[in-house]
Residue frames as qw, qx, qy, qz and C-alpha x, y, z in Angstrom:
[[0.787, 0.055, -0.257, 0.558, -32.58, -79.78, -59.01],
 [0.371, -0.857, -0.151, 0.324, -31.19, -77.40, -56.39],
 [0.466, 0.764, -0.108, 0.433, -28.92, -74.49, -57.25],
 [0.721, -0.526, -0.089, 0.442, -25.67, -74.04, -55.33],
 [0.191, 0.954, -0.165, 0.161, -23.85, -70.72, -55.31],
 [0.864, -0.156, -0.049, 0.476, -20.11, -71.42, -55.25],
 [0.023, 0.990, -0.128, 0.060, -18.05, -68.48, -54.12],
 [0.876, 0.142, -0.158, 0.434, -14.28, -68.68, -54.64],
 [0.262, -0.958, 0.116, 0.008, -11.63, -67.05, -52.56],
 [0.345, 0.712, -0.599, 0.120, -8.41, -68.86, -53.53],
 [0.661, -0.484, 0.529, -0.222, -6.28, -71.23, -51.43],
 [0.311, -0.346, 0.863, 0.196, -4.67, -74.62, -51.92],
 [0.649, 0.378, 0.642, -0.154, -7.69, -76.02, -53.73],
 [0.579, 0.810, 0.092, 0.002, -6.73, -73.87, -56.77],
 [0.234, -0.799, 0.510, 0.215, -2.97, -74.26, -56.28],
 [0.911, 0.387, -0.137, 0.029, -0.48, -76.06, -58.45],
 [0.563, -0.662, 0.426, 0.252, 2.94, -77.49, -57.95],
 [0.197, 0.669, -0.605, -0.384, 5.85, -78.35, -60.18],
 [0.312, 0.174, -0.919, -0.165, 5.18, -82.03, -60.04],
 [0.703, -0.370, -0.454, -0.403, 2.63, -84.62, -58.83],
 [0.721, -0.285, -0.521, 0.357, 4.70, -85.19, -55.69],
 [0.182, 0.263, -0.259, 0.912, 5.05, -81.56, -54.63],
 [0.391, -0.616, -0.683, 0.021, 2.95, -81.13, -51.51],
 [0.318, -0.797, -0.211, 0.468, 4.37, -77.88, -50.13],
 [0.284, -0.463, 0.301, 0.784, 5.80, -74.65, -51.54],
 [0.336, 0.452, 0.707, 0.428, 3.18, -74.52, -54.33],
 [0.022, 0.096, -0.055, -0.994, 1.53, -71.41, -55.81],
 [0.391, 0.528, 0.635, -0.407, -2.14, -70.33, -56.34],
 [0.304, 0.581, -0.313, -0.687, -1.53, -69.50, -60.05],
 [0.192, 0.283, -0.826, -0.449, -2.59, -71.42, -63.11],
 [0.134, -0.288, -0.948, -0.025, -5.66, -73.30, -61.74],
 [0.394, -0.223, -0.040, -0.891, -9.31, -72.27, -61.51],
 [0.518, 0.001, 0.704, -0.485, -12.13, -73.75, -59.47],
 [0.780, 0.401, -0.089, -0.473, -13.68, -74.68, -62.87],
 [0.486, 0.468, -0.736, -0.041, -10.74, -76.94, -63.46],
 [0.137, -0.181, 0.872, -0.434, -11.17, -78.63, -60.09],
 [0.668, 0.217, 0.348, -0.620, -14.93, -79.00, -60.72],
 [0.703, 0.444, -0.410, -0.374, -14.14, -80.71, -64.02],
 [0.305, 0.322, -0.884, 0.150, -12.28, -83.37, -62.07],
 [0.368, -0.015, 0.702, -0.610, -15.38, -84.20, -59.97],
 [0.222, -0.161, -0.847, -0.455, -17.49, -86.91, -61.70],
 [0.296, -0.518, -0.799, -0.075, -21.22, -86.60, -61.07],
 [0.127, -0.304, -0.406, 0.852, -21.21, -83.25, -59.26],
 [0.257, 0.018, -0.303, -0.918, -23.67, -81.88, -61.84],
 [0.465, -0.300, -0.780, -0.291, -26.08, -84.62, -60.92],
 [0.333, -0.406, -0.643, 0.557, -26.28, -83.32, -57.31],
 [0.017, 0.826, 0.310, -0.471, -27.01, -79.61, -58.05],
 [0.485, 0.766, 0.126, 0.402, -26.59, -76.82, -60.56],
 [0.597, -0.433, -0.088, 0.670, -23.43, -74.92, -59.69],
 [0.260, 0.907, 0.122, 0.308, -23.12, -71.17, -60.26],
 [0.697, -0.159, -0.147, 0.684, -19.61, -69.86, -59.76],
 [0.001, 0.969, 0.094, 0.229, -18.96, -66.36, -58.45],
 [0.662, 0.126, -0.337, 0.658, -15.33, -65.26, -57.75],
 [0.365, -0.910, -0.195, -0.019, -14.83, -63.12, -54.66],
 [0.204, -0.864, 0.451, 0.090, -11.09, -63.20, -54.13],
 [0.918, 0.266, -0.244, 0.166, -7.99, -65.19, -55.16],
 [0.034, -0.773, 0.507, -0.379, -5.63, -65.09, -52.19],
 [0.508, -0.001, -0.809, 0.296, -3.87, -67.46, -49.83],
 [0.494, -0.713, -0.446, -0.220, -6.03, -67.60, -46.71],
 [0.579, -0.328, -0.299, 0.684, -3.17, -66.38, -44.60],
 [0.106, 0.080, 0.098, 0.986, -4.06, -62.96, -46.13],
 [0.222, -0.612, -0.714, -0.258, -7.78, -63.28, -45.23],
 [0.109, -0.040, -0.303, 0.946, -9.34, -60.15, -43.70],
 [0.257, 0.513, 0.599, -0.559, -12.57, -58.33, -42.90],
 [0.317, 0.444, -0.300, -0.783, -12.77, -56.88, -46.45],
 [0.319, 0.086, -0.871, -0.364, -13.22, -60.37, -47.86],
 [0.009, -0.275, -0.892, 0.359, -15.46, -61.49, -45.04],
 [0.292, 0.513, 0.321, -0.741, -17.79, -58.65, -45.62],
 [0.365, 0.344, -0.561, -0.659, -17.78, -59.23, -49.40],
 [0.193, -0.055, -0.975, -0.094, -18.68, -62.80, -48.84],
 [0.087, 0.396, 0.751, -0.521, -21.50, -61.97, -46.38],
 [0.320, 0.494, 0.020, -0.808, -22.98, -59.27, -48.59],
 [0.328, 0.245, -0.735, -0.540, -22.83, -61.55, -51.66],
 [0.131, -0.165, -0.974, 0.081, -24.55, -64.43, -49.83],
 [0.167, 0.482, 0.590, -0.627, -27.28, -62.27, -48.32],
 [0.334, 0.452, -0.223, -0.796, -27.99, -60.56, -51.68],
 [0.313, 0.133, -0.854, -0.394, -28.20, -63.91, -53.48],
 [0.030, -0.262, -0.915, 0.306, -30.46, -65.38, -50.77],
 [0.275, 0.444, 0.321, -0.790, -32.88, -62.50, -51.11],
 [0.367, 0.255, -0.566, -0.693, -33.42, -63.50, -54.80],
 [0.810, -0.011, 0.423, -0.406, -34.79, -66.93, -53.67],
 [0.785, 0.505, -0.303, -0.191, -32.83, -68.50, -56.50],
 [0.290, 0.508, -0.762, 0.276, -30.16, -70.10, -54.28],
 [0.858, -0.348, -0.297, -0.235, -30.64, -73.31, -52.22],
 [0.823, -0.474, 0.029, 0.311, -27.19, -73.53, -50.69],
 [0.171, 0.932, -0.317, 0.044, -23.76, -71.90, -50.66],
 [0.910, -0.130, 0.022, 0.394, -20.28, -73.42, -51.00],
 [0.022, 0.966, -0.258, -0.018, -17.22, -71.29, -50.38],
 [0.891, 0.154, -0.164, 0.395, -13.82, -72.54, -51.56],
 [0.280, -0.919, 0.205, -0.185, -11.20, -71.25, -49.20],
 [0.454, 0.462, -0.674, 0.354, -7.67, -71.85, -48.04],
 [0.729, -0.371, -0.573, 0.059, -7.42, -73.94, -44.90],
 [0.419, 0.147, -0.447, 0.777, -5.25, -71.64, -42.82],
 [0.149, 0.058, 0.349, -0.923, -8.03, -69.26, -41.77],
 [0.345, -0.283, -0.734, -0.511, -11.07, -71.21, -42.93],
 [0.369, -0.476, -0.746, 0.285, -12.30, -71.51, -39.37],
 [0.111, -0.375, -0.212, 0.896, -12.16, -67.72, -38.85],
 [0.243, 0.006, -0.454, -0.857, -14.09, -66.99, -42.03],
 [0.405, -0.347, -0.820, -0.211, -16.66, -69.65, -41.09],
 [0.300, -0.477, -0.619, 0.547, -17.10, -68.19, -37.58],
 [0.015, 0.239, 0.012, -0.971, -17.43, -64.62, -38.79],
 [0.366, -0.113, -0.569, -0.727, -20.13, -65.63, -41.26],
 [0.395, -0.360, -0.840, 0.094, -21.79, -67.83, -38.59],
 [0.188, -0.460, -0.479, 0.723, -22.27, -64.68, -36.49],
 [0.068, 0.326, -0.137, -0.933, -23.24, -62.31, -39.30],
 [0.177, -0.092, -0.752, -0.628, -25.35, -64.06, -41.97],
 [0.492, 0.165, 0.461, -0.720, -29.11, -63.75, -41.76],
 [0.705, 0.215, -0.447, -0.507, -30.12, -66.80, -43.64],
 [0.731, -0.278, 0.577, -0.234, -30.89, -70.43, -42.78],
 [0.875, 0.437, -0.184, -0.093, -29.83, -71.97, -46.10],
 [0.884, -0.276, 0.124, 0.355, -26.76, -74.24, -45.81],
 [0.245, 0.906, -0.340, 0.060, -23.44, -72.32, -46.10],
 [0.952, -0.181, 0.144, 0.198, -20.45, -74.62, -46.41],
 [0.089, 0.863, -0.478, -0.139, -16.71, -73.88, -46.55],
 [0.958, -0.032, 0.235, 0.160, -14.32, -76.32, -48.05],
 [0.150, 0.863, -0.453, -0.164, -10.80, -76.45, -49.50],
 [0.931, 0.238, -0.251, 0.114, -7.83, -78.70, -49.85],
 [0.614, -0.702, 0.305, 0.191, -4.62, -79.70, -48.13],
 [0.624, -0.116, 0.573, 0.519, -2.93, -80.77, -51.29],
 [0.182, 0.489, -0.268, -0.810, -2.55, -78.79, -54.48],
 [0.787, 0.409, 0.146, -0.438, -4.69, -79.71, -57.44],
 [0.580, 0.600, -0.536, -0.125, -1.68, -81.11, -59.29],
 [0.236, -0.465, 0.815, -0.253, -0.68, -83.52, -56.46],
 [0.442, -0.045, -0.881, -0.160, -1.15, -87.27, -56.57],
 [0.343, -0.503, -0.778, 0.156, -4.30, -87.99, -54.48],
 [0.026, -0.221, 0.077, -0.972, -5.35, -84.32, -54.42],
 [0.040, -0.383, -0.835, 0.392, -8.11, -83.92, -51.87],
 [0.161, 0.231, 0.007, -0.959, -9.82, -80.92, -53.45],
 [0.410, -0.070, -0.649, -0.638, -12.19, -82.72, -55.84],
 [0.440, -0.337, -0.830, 0.069, -13.66, -85.04, -53.18],
 [0.151, -0.358, -0.481, 0.786, -13.96, -82.16, -50.72],
 [0.269, 0.111, -0.223, -0.930, -15.91, -80.15, -53.34],
 [0.463, -0.197, -0.767, -0.399, -18.15, -83.09, -54.04],
 [0.375, -0.388, -0.755, 0.373, -18.90, -83.49, -50.29],
 [0.026, -0.265, -0.249, 0.931, -19.41, -79.76, -49.74],
 [0.377, -0.005, -0.425, -0.823, -21.99, -79.61, -52.56],
 [0.462, -0.271, -0.839, -0.098, -23.67, -82.72, -51.13],
 [0.247, -0.397, -0.609, 0.640, -24.02, -81.03, -47.76],
 [0.096, 0.226, -0.008, -0.969, -25.11, -77.67, -49.20],
 [0.435, -0.049, -0.553, -0.709, -27.80, -79.41, -51.21],
 [0.318, -0.210, -0.910, 0.162, -29.06, -81.43, -48.22],
 [0.415, -0.662, -0.324, -0.532, -32.41, -80.55, -46.66],
 [0.757, -0.494, -0.359, 0.232, -31.05, -81.75, -43.32],
 [0.550, -0.009, -0.129, 0.825, -28.32, -79.08, -43.39],
 [0.065, -0.671, -0.239, -0.699, -30.80, -76.20, -43.45],
 [0.505, -0.782, -0.017, -0.364, -30.62, -74.18, -40.19],
 [0.902, -0.234, -0.176, 0.317, -27.45, -75.84, -39.10],
 [0.277, -0.879, 0.185, 0.341, -25.40, -72.64, -39.30],
 [0.424, 0.760, -0.481, -0.107, -22.20, -72.16, -41.26],
 [0.938, -0.212, 0.270, 0.044, -20.31, -75.40, -41.66],
 [0.076, 0.700, -0.670, -0.235, -16.87, -76.63, -42.70],
 [0.964, 0.133, 0.176, -0.152, -16.75, -79.82, -44.78],
 [0.219, 0.725, -0.652, -0.033, -13.38, -81.50, -45.09],
 [0.150, 0.304, -0.937, 0.088, -12.16, -85.11, -45.40],
 [0.443, -0.278, -0.816, -0.247, -15.71, -86.56, -45.22],
 [0.291, -0.427, -0.661, 0.544, -16.62, -84.73, -41.98],
 [0.076, -0.745, -0.315, -0.583, -19.14, -81.90, -41.38],
 [0.431, -0.245, -0.472, 0.728, -18.16, -79.46, -38.66],
 [0.084, -0.933, -0.342, 0.081, -19.84, -76.41, -37.06],
 [0.451, 0.654, -0.111, 0.597, -17.90, -73.34, -37.96],
 [0.441, -0.819, 0.138, -0.339, -18.04, -72.29, -34.32],
 [0.793, -0.515, 0.322, -0.052, -16.11, -75.27, -33.04],
 [0.918, 0.283, 0.069, 0.270, -13.86, -76.48, -35.86],
 [0.145, -0.892, 0.364, 0.224, -10.15, -75.70, -35.99],
 [0.744, 0.531, -0.398, 0.072, -7.14, -76.69, -38.06],
 [0.751, -0.615, 0.237, -0.047, -5.00, -78.98, -35.94],
 [0.789, -0.166, 0.415, 0.422, -2.16, -80.36, -38.20],
 [0.049, -0.647, 0.293, 0.703, 0.08, -78.48, -40.50],
 [0.215, 0.387, -0.670, -0.597, -0.04, -80.73, -43.65],
 [0.181, 0.102, 0.978, -0.005, -2.27, -83.74, -43.11],
 [0.278, -0.293, -0.565, -0.719, -5.61, -84.08, -45.04],
 [0.526, -0.588, -0.615, -0.030, -7.26, -85.04, -41.72],
 [0.332, 0.185, -0.311, 0.871, -6.37, -81.71, -40.19],
 [0.344, -0.397, -0.035, -0.850, -9.79, -80.31, -39.19],
 [0.425, -0.279, -0.833, 0.218, -11.37, -81.29, -35.87],
 [0.418, -0.665, -0.010, -0.618, -13.70, -80.11, -33.21],
 [0.356, 0.257, -0.798, 0.412, -11.72, -81.18, -30.21],
 [0.262, -0.069, 0.604, -0.749, -14.34, -80.44, -27.57],
 [0.643, 0.240, 0.330, -0.647, -17.54, -81.51, -29.37],
 [0.509, 0.067, 0.821, 0.251, -16.77, -83.56, -32.42],
 [0.044, -0.036, -0.564, -0.824, -18.26, -83.28, -35.96],
 [0.561, 0.161, 0.216, -0.783, -21.95, -82.58, -36.63],
 [0.879, 0.257, 0.334, -0.222, -22.01, -85.43, -39.10],
 [0.436, -0.295, 0.711, 0.467, -20.43, -87.10, -42.12],
 [0.595, 0.481, -0.298, -0.571, -20.71, -87.49, -45.80],
 [0.444, -0.166, 0.880, -0.015, -21.38, -91.24, -46.26],
 [0.418, 0.327, 0.831, 0.167, -22.40, -93.14, -49.36],
 [0.162, 0.332, 0.471, 0.801, -22.99, -89.94, -51.33],
 [0.317, -0.763, -0.389, -0.407, -25.30, -88.32, -48.74],
 [0.028, 0.463, -0.464, 0.755, -24.92, -86.08, -45.75],
 [0.642, -0.462, -0.611, -0.022, -25.81, -87.62, -42.37],
 [0.068, -0.608, 0.321, -0.723, -26.12, -85.46, -39.28],
 [0.622, -0.296, -0.693, 0.214, -25.93, -86.62, -35.67],
 [0.357, -0.487, -0.394, 0.693, -25.50, -83.38, -33.76],
 [0.144, 0.838, 0.264, 0.455, -26.44, -79.66, -33.84],
 [0.333, 0.073, -0.343, 0.875, -24.77, -76.61, -32.30],
 [0.196, -0.752, -0.628, 0.036, -27.19, -75.02, -29.88],
 [0.260, -0.473, -0.067, 0.839, -25.23, -71.70, -29.58],
 [0.401, 0.800, 0.278, -0.349, -26.96, -68.91, -31.47],
 [0.413, -0.171, 0.556, 0.700, -25.87, -68.50, -35.05],
 [0.107, 0.293, 0.619, 0.721, -26.91, -66.81, -38.36],
 [0.282, -0.591, -0.394, -0.645, -30.55, -65.71, -38.00],
 [0.648, -0.623, -0.435, 0.053, -30.32, -66.13, -34.19],
 [0.573, -0.149, -0.210, 0.778, -27.53, -63.63, -33.49],
 [0.038, -0.886, -0.298, 0.353, -27.72, -59.95, -32.65],
 [0.269, -0.492, 0.406, 0.721, -25.01, -59.02, -35.20],
 [0.634, 0.626, 0.454, 0.011, -25.74, -57.96, -38.73],
 [0.557, 0.245, 0.271, 0.746, -24.04, -56.39, -41.75],
 [0.022, 0.835, 0.322, 0.446, -26.16, -53.31, -41.38],
 [0.523, -0.845, -0.060, 0.089, -24.46, -52.49, -38.10],
 [0.785, -0.208, 0.199, 0.549, -20.91, -52.81, -39.43],
 [0.084, 0.876, -0.192, -0.434, -18.60, -50.05, -40.70],
 [0.656, 0.630, -0.413, -0.047, -16.09, -50.41, -43.52],
 [0.931, -0.080, -0.276, 0.224, -13.59, -53.23, -42.84],
 [0.482, 0.387, -0.330, 0.713, -10.78, -50.79, -42.12],
 [0.271, -0.534, 0.201, -0.775, -12.86, -49.28, -39.29],
 [0.838, -0.342, -0.415, -0.087, -13.47, -52.50, -37.34],
 [0.475, -0.825, 0.277, -0.128, -12.12, -52.17, -33.75],
 [0.452, 0.551, -0.679, 0.176, -8.50, -53.20, -33.40],
 [0.826, -0.471, 0.221, -0.215, -8.12, -56.33, -31.28],
 [0.376, 0.619, -0.687, 0.059, -4.67, -57.81, -30.86],
 [0.957, -0.184, -0.217, -0.055, -3.48, -61.19, -29.67],
 [0.020, -0.746, 0.610, -0.266, -0.79, -61.71, -27.05],
 [0.895, 0.042, -0.441, -0.049, 0.66, -65.19, -26.63],
 [0.592, -0.729, 0.317, -0.133, 1.95, -66.32, -23.27],
 [0.823, 0.321, -0.407, 0.233, 5.37, -67.92, -22.91],
 [0.747, -0.473, -0.205, 0.419, 7.99, -68.52, -20.26],
 [0.456, -0.190, 0.045, 0.868, 9.61, -65.20, -19.49],
 [0.073, 0.709, 0.490, 0.501, 6.69, -63.12, -20.87],
 [0.313, -0.213, -0.336, 0.862, 7.26, -59.60, -19.53],
 [0.161, 0.747, 0.517, -0.385, 4.05, -57.96, -20.88],
 [0.155, -0.358, 0.362, 0.847, 5.81, -56.14, -23.73],
 [0.033, 0.224, 0.762, 0.607, 3.36, -57.35, -26.36],
 [0.123, -0.723, -0.665, 0.141, 0.39, -56.33, -24.27],
 [0.170, -0.713, -0.081, 0.676, 1.79, -52.88, -23.84],
 [0.174, -0.146, 0.586, 0.778, 2.58, -52.73, -27.54],
 [0.001, 0.507, 0.811, 0.293, -1.05, -53.50, -28.32],
 [0.172, -0.790, -0.425, 0.408, -2.11, -50.74, -26.06],
 [0.207, -0.531, 0.236, 0.787, 0.28, -48.31, -27.74],
 [0.123, 0.074, 0.752, 0.643, -1.04, -49.39, -31.16],
 [0.395, -0.011, -0.037, -0.918, -4.57, -48.38, -30.17],
 [0.304, -0.179, -0.927, -0.128, -6.15, -51.74, -29.43],
 [0.549, -0.356, 0.013, -0.757, -9.70, -51.64, -28.10],
 [0.931, -0.254, 0.105, -0.241, -9.36, -55.30, -27.06],
 [0.121, 0.578, -0.807, 0.028, -6.64, -57.81, -26.29],
 [0.956, -0.050, -0.222, -0.187, -6.91, -61.58, -26.60],
 [0.213, -0.671, 0.689, -0.172, -4.52, -63.02, -23.98],
 [0.881, 0.126, -0.438, -0.127, -3.52, -66.60, -24.94],
 [0.420, -0.678, 0.516, -0.312, -2.54, -67.93, -21.49],
 [0.265, 0.275, -0.923, 0.046, -0.86, -71.11, -20.45],
 [0.039, -0.166, -0.942, 0.290, -2.93, -74.02, -19.17],
 [0.005, 0.698, 0.715, -0.033, -6.27, -72.78, -17.99],
 [0.207, 0.818, 0.175, 0.508, -5.54, -69.37, -19.42],
 [0.640, -0.580, -0.199, 0.464, -3.14, -68.63, -16.62],
 [0.231, 0.921, -0.017, 0.312, -1.75, -65.13, -16.48],
 [0.706, 0.003, -0.330, 0.627, 1.86, -64.59, -15.37],
 [0.323, -0.715, -0.312, 0.536, 2.67, -61.85, -12.83],
 [0.212, -0.294, 0.269, 0.892, 4.37, -59.54, -15.41],
 [0.054, -0.303, -0.687, -0.659, 1.56, -60.03, -17.95],
 [0.241, -0.703, -0.656, 0.136, -1.09, -59.45, -15.20],
 [0.245, -0.572, -0.126, 0.772, 0.50, -56.09, -14.46],
 [0.067, -0.087, 0.510, 0.853, 0.39, -55.16, -18.15],
 [0.164, -0.482, -0.780, -0.364, -3.25, -56.36, -18.50],
 [0.247, -0.699, -0.530, 0.411, -4.29, -54.40, -15.38],
 [0.147, -0.415, 0.157, 0.884, -2.71, -51.25, -16.99],
 [0.079, -0.156, -0.680, -0.712, -4.77, -51.96, -20.19],
 [0.223, -0.593, -0.774, -0.012, -7.93, -52.46, -18.14],
 [0.219, -0.599, -0.288, 0.714, -7.33, -49.12, -16.43],
 [0.040, 0.268, -0.346, -0.898, -7.53, -47.56, -19.87],
 [0.653, 0.302, 0.244, -0.650, -10.82, -49.27, -20.61],
 [0.426, 0.388, -0.726, -0.374, -9.41, -51.89, -22.96],
 [0.908, -0.124, 0.116, -0.382, -11.33, -55.19, -22.93],
 [0.053, 0.508, -0.859, -0.006, -9.18, -58.23, -22.17],
 [0.920, -0.023, -0.070, -0.385, -10.29, -61.81, -22.96],
 [0.394, -0.485, 0.780, -0.027, -8.48, -64.87, -21.45],
 [0.903, 0.269, -0.194, -0.274, -7.97, -67.80, -23.82],
 [0.742, -0.454, 0.481, 0.109, -5.68, -70.85, -23.69],
 [0.296, 0.637, -0.632, -0.326, -2.82, -71.98, -25.83],
 [0.492, -0.174, 0.847, -0.099, -3.63, -75.68, -25.06],
 [0.209, 0.141, -0.736, -0.629, -5.97, -76.05, -27.97],
 [0.499, -0.344, -0.723, -0.330, -8.93, -77.56, -26.25],
 [0.374, -0.403, -0.683, 0.482, -11.12, -77.28, -23.19],
 [0.101, -0.883, -0.363, -0.278, -13.09, -74.47, -21.59],
 [0.298, 0.211, -0.331, 0.870, -11.69, -71.30, -20.12],
 [0.384, -0.741, -0.546, -0.068, -13.77, -70.39, -17.03],
 [0.206, -0.935, 0.087, -0.277, -13.51, -67.65, -14.45],
 [0.676, 0.251, -0.488, 0.491, -10.05, -67.46, -12.88],
 [0.383, -0.151, -0.534, 0.739, -8.70, -65.68, -9.82],
 [0.063, -0.801, -0.551, 0.226, -11.15, -63.44, -7.99],
 [0.168, -0.669, 0.072, 0.720, -8.97, -60.43, -8.65],
 [0.156, -0.013, 0.684, 0.712, -9.06, -61.18, -12.34],
 [0.009, -0.625, -0.748, -0.222, -12.86, -61.21, -12.35],
 [0.194, -0.789, -0.324, 0.485, -12.92, -58.02, -10.28],
 [0.227, -0.503, 0.324, 0.768, -10.67, -56.43, -12.86],
 [0.613, 0.569, 0.078, -0.543, -12.93, -57.46, -15.68],
 [0.002, -0.345, 0.865, 0.364, -10.89, -60.20, -17.38],
 [0.791, 0.209, 0.023, -0.575, -13.36, -62.11, -19.64],
 [0.487, -0.206, 0.842, 0.106, -13.07, -65.89, -20.01],
 [0.345, 0.326, -0.529, -0.703, -13.46, -67.12, -23.60],
 [0.856, 0.074, 0.311, -0.406, -15.26, -70.39, -22.82],
 [0.818, 0.044, 0.526, 0.229, -14.56, -72.87, -25.64],
 [0.527, 0.849, 0.009, 0.026, -13.55, -70.31, -28.25],
 [0.788, -0.047, 0.062, 0.611, -9.97, -70.45, -29.41],
 [0.269, -0.523, -0.023, 0.808, -7.95, -67.17, -29.62],
 [0.088, 0.004, 0.520, 0.850, -8.59, -66.48, -33.29],
 [0.196, -0.564, -0.710, -0.372, -12.34, -66.90, -32.91],
 [0.350, -0.672, -0.441, 0.481, -12.38, -64.97, -29.67],
 [0.230, -0.280, 0.169, 0.917, -10.86, -62.09, -31.56],
 [0.073, -0.313, -0.640, -0.698, -13.66, -62.06, -34.11],
 [0.342, -0.686, -0.642, -0.032, -16.40, -62.11, -31.48],
 [0.385, -0.546, -0.242, 0.704, -14.62, -59.43, -29.51],
 [0.131, -0.041, 0.338, 0.931, -14.46, -57.17, -32.60],
 [0.199, -0.462, -0.666, -0.550, -18.09, -57.60, -33.40],
 [0.438, -0.680, -0.560, 0.181, -19.15, -57.01, -29.79],
 [0.351, -0.423, -0.065, 0.833, -16.89, -53.94, -29.35],
 [0.015, 0.151, 0.430, 0.890, -18.29, -52.44, -32.56],
 [0.317, -0.562, -0.653, -0.397, -21.90, -53.03, -31.61],
 [0.518, -0.753, -0.392, 0.105, -21.57, -51.88, -27.97],
 [0.490, 0.239, -0.155, 0.824, -18.92, -49.16, -28.28],
 [0.144, -0.448, 0.052, -0.881, -21.41, -46.58, -26.86],
 [0.668, -0.461, -0.568, -0.138, -22.97, -48.82, -24.26],
 [0.409, -0.823, 0.197, -0.340, -22.85, -47.78, -20.60],
 [0.619, -0.513, 0.595, 0.010, -20.86, -50.94, -19.82],
 [0.629, 0.550, -0.478, -0.272, -19.06, -52.21, -22.94],
 [0.064, 0.382, -0.905, 0.175, -17.05, -54.77, -20.96],
 [0.499, 0.081, 0.709, -0.492, -20.25, -56.21, -19.50],
 [0.745, 0.487, 0.004, -0.457, -21.81, -56.47, -22.97],
 [0.439, 0.537, -0.713, -0.102, -18.69, -58.25, -24.31],
 [0.190, -0.204, 0.901, -0.333, -18.84, -60.68, -21.37],
 [0.677, 0.271, 0.444, -0.521, -22.47, -61.36, -22.12],
 [0.681, 0.556, -0.330, -0.343, -21.61, -62.08, -25.77],
 [0.224, 0.442, -0.866, 0.069, -18.92, -64.61, -24.75],
 [0.371, 0.000, 0.817, -0.442, -21.37, -66.33, -22.49],
 [0.681, 0.428, 0.238, -0.544, -23.98, -66.40, -25.29],
 [0.732, 0.597, -0.244, -0.221, -22.00, -67.40, -28.39]]
């Protein structure tokens, strides 16, 4: 029987409400992952589960400190050869960011799966137990090996690169709007139909050995476009010491005239600027010629929050390169 390492970080899956009908406003106190596991019939027949707590926070508080702790724990456990797969229980708010960070950093091809819940454990029809069952099923699947970091929710298997949370409260919140799921959990087994061909895990140029302490990761801020945007948030990011700025433009990552002026000022200081879109789907390609000449980087299919993670890793790795902006551009075209 396979051994699955289950790392816990908190989130709705270990949350509780005041009644079986409370679906919002709950807390993450009073419930353990062990309690949720106890509500999953037959999970012990799929794999041996070894629980290791890493954090107990709402995922809105997720950060590089926890990401690095997760990555180091997974890599250390994988070196022992005693682990066949990993499941990470996680809040849904930033699950996609944690997954993408691990997808770029981890140097292992064993299945790594994130899962969680949209309803607290005390709610009628709580989704945490079945999501845990599905996640362990995927992590124990031979077919999942080499697929990169995955998110398993509501019976679907997603690549961590492409998945995003799309609805505030529905259990069917996770989607890959551009590419769809990698597969499904059907009839008690994982079935895969697709693979992500973008480099991940063992195929990336990033590694834990290259990273500083979490507090020393390059600052990259996000500026969201809106009607009447005067560039103040971009200038504020520059003043705060940002090394990179993710500009969340309208439509095809369009940049307004006032924002363009502020971005050009940032570029003159050597700050890397990545164009993303607030639309939620589709590719961001090269824009106006003057934007390309100024070094604006299109994010491709990465959403703003994932673009920020890739920008941080690239800026850290290539801080001393002759052309850091060119290296960041290459990374966005690669990953």
